C-alpha positions in Angstrom: -0.5 -0.1 -0.1 1.5 3.3 -0.9 1.7 6.5 1.4 -0.4 9.3 0.6 1.4 12.0 2.4 -2.1 14.6 2.1 -5.6 13.7 0.8 -8.9 15.9 0.6 -12.3 14.7 0.7 -14.2 17.1 -1.0 -18.0 17.8 0.0 -18.4 14.6 2.0 -21.6 15.3 4.9 -19.5 14.5 8.0 -21.4 12.7 10.2 -24.7 12.7 7.5 -24.7 16.4 8.1 -23.5 19.8 6.0 -20.5 18.9 3.6 -17.2 19.7 4.5 -13.8 19.4 2.5 -11.4 16.8 5.0 -7.8 17.4 4.7 -6.2 14.1 6.2 -1.8 15.0 6.4 -0.1 11.5 6.7 -1.2 9.8 9.7 -3.8 13.0 11.5 -6.6 15.4 10.1 -5.3 18.6 9.4 -8.3 20.7 8.6 -12.5 20.3 8.4 -14.1 23.5 6.8 -15.5 24.4 3.6 -13.1 25.8 0.6 -10.2 24.2 2.1 -7.2 24.1 -0.5 -5.9 21.0 -1.9 -2.4 22.3 -2.4 -0.6 18.8 -3.7 -2.7 16.8 -2.3 -5.2 13.8 -4.3 -8.7 15.4 -4.5 -11.8 12.1 -3.6 -15.5 13.3 -4.6 -16.8 12.4 -1.7 -20.7 14.2 -2.3 -23.3 13.5 -0.8 -21.4 10.5 0.9 -20.9 10.3 4.8 -18.2 10.5 6.6 -18.0 8.4 9.6 -15.2 7.6 12.0 -13.5 4.0 11.5 -16.4 1.6 12.6 -14.5 -0.6 15.4 -16.0 -4.2 16.3 -15.8 -5.7 19.9 -15.7 -9.1 18.2 -14.7 -10.8 15.5 -13.8 -14.7 15.5 -10.7 -14.1 12.8 -10.1 -18.1 14.0 -6.3 -17.9 14.0 -4.4 -19.6 15.5 -5.5 -22.9 14.4 -8.7 -22.7 12.2 -7.0 -21.1 8.9 -9.2 -23.1 7.2 -11.9 -20.3 7.9 -10.0 -17.1 8.3 -6.3 -15.7 8.5 -6.2 -12.5 10.1 -4.8 -11.7 7.0 -8.0 -12.7 5.2 -10.0 -11.0 8.6 -8.6 -7.8 8.6 -9.2 -7.7 5.1 -12.9 -8.5 5.3 -12.9 -5.4 8.4 -11.5 -2.7 5.6 -13.7 -3.4 3.6 -16.8 -3.2 5.7 -15.5 0.1 7.0 -13.7 -1.3 10.1 -10.5 0.1 11.6 -10.4 -1.8 14.4 -11.3 -5.1 15.9 -10.9 -7.2 18.7 -10.2 -11.1 18.0 -11.9 -13.1 20.2 -10.1 -15.5 22.1 -11.8 -18.8 20.9 -8.6 -20.0 18.7 -6.6 -23.0 18.8 -4.6 -23.0 21.0 -6.6 -20.8 23.2 -5.6 -17.1 23.5 -5.1 -17.6 27.5 -1.0 -16.3 27.6 0.6 -13.9 26.8 2.5 -15.4 24.2 -1.0 -16.3 22.0 -2.7 -12.5 22.9 0.8 -11.6 21.5 1.2 -13.4 18.2 -2.4 -12.5 17.6 -2.0 -9.0 17.7 1.3 -8.9 16.1 -0.1 -10.7 13.2 -2.8 -8.0 13.4 0.5 -5.1 13.0 1.8 -7.5 10.2 -1.7 -7.4 7.8 -1.9 -3.5 7.9 -5.3 -3.2 7.0 -6.9 -2.6 10.6 -5.6 -2.9 13.8 -6.0 -5.7 15.9 -7.0 -6.1 19.6 -6.7 -9.4 21.0 -9.4 -10.2 23.6 -8.0 -12.7 25.9 -9.6 -16.2 27.7 -11.3 -15.7 30.8 -10.4 -19.2 31.4 -8.1 -21.8 30.7 -9.0 -23.4 27.9 -12.4 -22.3 28.0 -12.7 -24.7 30.3 -14.6 -22.8 33.0 -12.7 -24.3 35.6 -9.7 -21.9 36.7 -9.1 -18.0 35.7 -6.4 -17.4 32.6 -3.2 -15.2 32.5 -5.3 -12.4 33.0 -2.6 -9.8 34.3 0.1 -11.1 32.1 -2.1 -10.9 28.9 -3.1 -7.7 30.4 1.0 -6.8 30.8 2.1 -8.2 27.6 2.6 -6.3 24.5 -1.2 -6.6 23.4 -2.0 -5.2 26.3 -5.3 -6.7 26.6 -8.5 -5.3 28.3 -11.5 -7.3 27.3 -11.3 -10.3 28.4 -14.0 -13.6 27.2 -14.6 -17.1 26.9 -16.7 -16.2 24.0 -18.4 -19.5 22.8 -19.0 -20.3 25.8 -20.2 -19.2 29.4 -18.3 -18.2 32.2 -21.5 -19.7 34.3 -19.4 -20.3 37.4 -20.7 -17.7 39.9 -17.7 -18.0 42.0 -14.9 -17.7 39.3 -17.2 -14.8 37.3 -16.8 -13.0 40.8 -13.2 -13.8 40.7 -12.7 -13.0 37.1 -14.7 -9.1 37.7 -12.5 -8.6 41.0 -9.4 -9.3 38.8 -9.7 -6.9 36.0 -11.3 -4.0 37.8 -7.2 -3.4 39.1 -6.0 -2.8 35.7 -9.9 -1.2 34.4 -10.6 -4.3 32.2 -13.9 -5.8 31.2 -15.3 -9.2 31.5 -17.4 -9.9 28.1 -20.4 -13.0 29.0 -21.3 -15.1 27.0 -24.4 -15.5 28.4 -25.7 -19.2 27.7 -26.8 -21.3 31.1 -25.6 -24.0 29.7 -27.8 -26.9 31.5 -30.7 -24.8 29.8 -29.9 -25.4 26.3 -28.6 -29.0 26.1 -29.5 -30.1 23.1 -30.8 -26.6 21.5 -31.0 -26.1 18.2 -33.0 -22.9 17.5 -35.2 -20.6 19.8 -37.9 -22.0 22.1 -41.4 -21.1 20.8 -43.9 -21.7 18.1 -41.7 -22.4 15.5 -39.0 -25.0 17.5 -42.5 -26.5 18.5 -43.9 -26.7 15.4 -40.4 -28.0 13.5 -39.4 -30.5 15.9 -36.2 -29.2 16.9 -34.4 -28.4 20.5 -35.5 -25.0 22.1 -32.9 -22.4 23.4 -35.0 -20.6 25.6 -34.6 -16.8 26.5 -34.4 -17.4 30.3 -31.1 -19.3 29.2 -29.1 -16.1 27.9 -31.6 -13.6 31.0 -31.1 -15.6 34.0 -26.8 -15.3 32.9 -27.3 -11.8 32.6 -29.0 -11.0 35.9 -26.2 -12.7 37.6 -23.8 -11.1 36.2 -24.8 -7.0 36.3 -25.7 -8.1 40.1 -22.4 -9.1 40.7 -20.6 -6.8 38.8 -22.6 -4.3 41.0 -21.4 -6.2 44.2 -17.9 -5.7 43.5 -17.7 -2.7 41.6 -16.4 -4.2 38.1 -16.8 -3.9 34.8 -18.6 -6.5 32.5 -19.9 -6.3 29.0 -23.0 -9.1 27.5 -22.1 -10.2 24.1 -25.0 -10.5 21.6 -27.6 -10.1 23.4 -31.2 -11.2 21.5 -34.0 -10.9 23.4 -36.3 -8.4 24.8 -36.1 -9.6 28.4 -32.4 -9.4 28.4 -32.9 -5.5 27.5 -34.9 -5.2 30.4 -32.4 -6.2 32.7 -29.7 -4.3 31.2 -31.9 -1.3 31.3 -32.9 -1.9 35.2 -28.8 -2.6 35.5 -28.3 1.0 34.1 -30.8 2.8 36.1 -29.1 1.4 39.2 -25.9 3.3 38.1 -24.2 0.1 37.9 -21.5 -1.0 35.2 -23.0 -2.7 32.9 -22.8 -2.0 29.1 -24.1 -4.5 26.1 -24.0 -5.0 22.3 -26.3 -6.6 19.5 -25.4 -8.2 16.4 -26.4 -7.0 13.1 -28.1 -10.4 12.4 -30.2 -10.1 15.2 -31.8 -6.8 14.2 -33.1 -8.0 11.1 -33.4 -11.8 11.4 -36.0 -14.4 13.2 -36.4 -17.5 13.9 -39.3 -17.8 11.2 -36.4 -18.2 8.7 -35.6 -21.9 10.3 -38.2 -23.6 8.4 -36.3 -23.4 5.3 -33.6 -26.0 7.3 -30.9 -24.0 6.2 -28.1 -23.8 8.4 -27.2 -20.5 7.6 -29.4 -19.4 9.5 -28.0 -21.4 13.0 -26.3 -19.1 15.3 -25.7 -18.7 18.6 -28.1 -17.1 20.4 -30.2 -18.2 17.6 -32.1 -15.8 16.2 -35.0 -14.5 18.1 -39.0 -13.5 17.2 -40.2 -10.3 15.6 -40.9 -8.7 18.6 -38.0 -9.6 20.2 -36.3 -7.7 16.8 -38.2 -5.2 17.3 -36.7 -4.3 21.6 -33.6 -5.2 20.6 -34.0 -2.4 17.4 -35.5 0.3 20.5 -33.0 -0.4 23.1 -29.8 0.3 20.7 -31.9 3.5 19.5 -32.2 4.8 22.8 -28.6 3.6 23.9 -29.9 0.9 26.1 -27.1 -1.2 24.0 -24.2 0.5 23.4 -23.1 -1.3 20.5 -23.2 -2.9 17.3 -20.6 -6.1 17.5 -21.0 -8.2 14.7 -19.6 -11.9 15.8 -18.3 -12.5 12.7 -18.1 -15.8 12.7 -16.5 -17.8 9.6 -16.6 -21.4 8.7 -15.6 -23.6 5.8 -18.2 -24.7 3.4 -18.3 -28.1 4.7 -19.3 -26.8 8.4 -22.1 -25.5 7.6 -23.3 -27.4 3.9 -24.9 -30.3 5.5 -27.9 -30.8 8.0 -29.2 -28.5 10.3 -28.5 -30.7 13.4 -24.9 -31.4 12.6 -24.0 -27.3 11.1 -21.3 -25.4 13.0 -23.4 -22.5 14.3 -22.2 -18.5 13.2 -22.7 -16.0 10.2 -20.1 -13.9 8.7 -20.8 -10.5 9.1 -17.6 -7.7 8.9 -18.5 -6.8 5.5 -22.6 -6.0 5.3 -22.8 -5.1 9.0 -22.9 -1.2 8.2 -25.6 -1.8 5.7 -27.8 -3.6 7.5 -27.6 -0.5 10.3 -28.4 1.6 7.5 -31.7 -0.9 6.6 -32.9 -1.6 9.9 -31.7 1.6 11.7 -31.0 4.6 9.3 -33.2 3.9 6.8 -36.3 3.2 9.2 -35.6 6.2 11.3 -34.5 5.1 14.7 -30.9 6.7 14.0 -29.2 9.5 12.6 -25.3 9.3 10.7 -24.5 10.7 14.1 -26.0 7.9 16.2 -24.7 5.7 14.1 -20.8 6.5 14.8 -21.4 6.8 18.6 -23.0 3.1 18.3 -20.4 1.2 16.1 -17.2 3.6 16.5 -17.2 6.1 19.6 -18.9 3.2 21.9 -17.3 0.2 21.1 -13.6 2.4 21.2 -14.8 3.4 24.8 -15.6 -0.1 26.5 -12.4 -1.5 24.8 -10.8 1.2 26.0 -8.8 1.6 22.8 -6.6 4.4 22.1 -6.6 6.7 18.5 -10.2 5.0 17.4 -13.7 6.5 18.2 -12.9 9.7 18.1 -13.9 12.9 17.1 -13.6 13.6 13.2 -11.5 17.1 13.8 -8.4 18.9 13.3 -5.7 16.8 15.4 -7.5 13.5 15.4 -6.3 10.3 14.2 -7.1 10.0 10.4 -9.2 6.8 11.0 -12.1 7.3 8.6 -15.1 5.7 7.0 -16.4 6.9 3.3 -19.9 5.5 2.7 -22.2 5.8 -0.5 -25.5 5.4 1.4 -27.8 6.0 -2.0 -26.7 2.8 -3.4 -28.5 -0.4 -3.6 -27.1 -3.9 -4.3 -27.5 -7.3 -3.9 -25.6 -9.6 -1.3 -22.8 -11.6 -3.5 -20.8 -13.5 -0.9 -18.9 -14.5 -3.9 -16.8 -11.1 -3.6 -15.9 -11.0 -0.2 -12.8 -11.0 1.6 -13.5 -12.7 4.1 -12.1 -16.3 3.4 -15.9 -18.0 4.5 -18.5 -17.4 2.3 -21.6 -17.8 5.3 -23.7 -14.7 5.2 -27.8 -15.3 5.7 -27.9 -12.5 3.4 -26.7 -13.8 -0.3 -29.3 -12.6 -2.8 -30.7 -10.2 -0.5 -30.5 -6.2 -1.2 -29.2 -4.1 0.8 -27.8 0.0 1.2 -24.9 1.1 1.5 -21.3 0.4 0.2 -18.2 1.6 1.8 -16.3 3.2 -0.6 -13.0 4.3 1.1 -12.1 3.3 4.6 -8.7 4.9 5.9 -6.1 3.7 8.7 -4.1 7.0 10.3 -4.9 8.5 7.0 -3.6 5.3 5.0 -6.3 4.4 2.4 -7.0 0.5 3.3 -10.1 0.2 0.7 -10.6 3.0 -2.3 -13.1 3.1 -4.7 -14.9 0.2 -2.7 -12.3 -2.0 -3.1 -9.1 -2.9 -1.1 -6.3 -1.8 -1.4 
């Protein structure tokens, strides 16, 4: 990727507002205004396009080390850049598990080498994700990767004593435990959301209470300890109410929702297409609407993709044998535009808050989620919001193709992504 010393974005709608010229010099924003002089800058006509801070994902599965058949740090960060992301948090369920300083540093260094976006490793809460013994939380935090977010995602930290100890431990360095809320005994053999559709299809039901009971326990534990807890991929209306209550108490609780839980429902499982098999499962229309409202009013802090790539053979099989998860980095902004902006629930400043500012703040990620202003790092995403296109996974940068949106028309296209002033995406294509 060639260095561009100066780039002028002409006529971009900053956070969807008035048209402005934005001058990038080196790694920073040099000027924001009207009639900014270009000099020897490369000029990009951004008329009518939306300029956002670079997106930040709190929940990405990059699969490396160990499952490079589904994704690598390089292919995953290319997918992230294509989707408008300048930073991702890489989940710990790799092989070996990211439960030591050595593994998180390996992932961090691979991110540095890829150069498409910043990679912030997430450390495991327990050794081997087994829920028995705390991992090296302090060593991971003190490592070159400077881990601040810890999660056994894919598995729940279901032992209340272990969860309490983890919350107490990370409090010392302002870390956060990101909980995958799933009571394991209530979800044994579960295949989809428990409800009318699961009963009709005869598939094992995954009750909402399996998620809600863990969230209720963990917000109480976080309050007791005085520590930070973050709820991963919240998916039910009941979970929303618990988080809303916890926040009303002033407790340090944050939560995320995935794009697919803002759009898709369990009715899609009637097709038996394993592309719709995900953890937590797709819920009801009432849940989807509750999640949208909660994201709009700030009860849910951010959108996180839970980008979960799988090779073809792990999804192209019968429902019961299929892996759970969907790719999401390259379609997230389009789904949020479709469900939140085009419906009038959020404006573009709200999207910047939920997809950049707040996830950066939760992850304590310096240099991202910053205002679009002179002197700030030039981590930026330019979006053609008027674009409409049909999702074709054949064009994905991700190594995997397991998207639930294939053949569906979605709005918006990322035209440029800048990581510290360097274009990682140019005119809709990877640089």
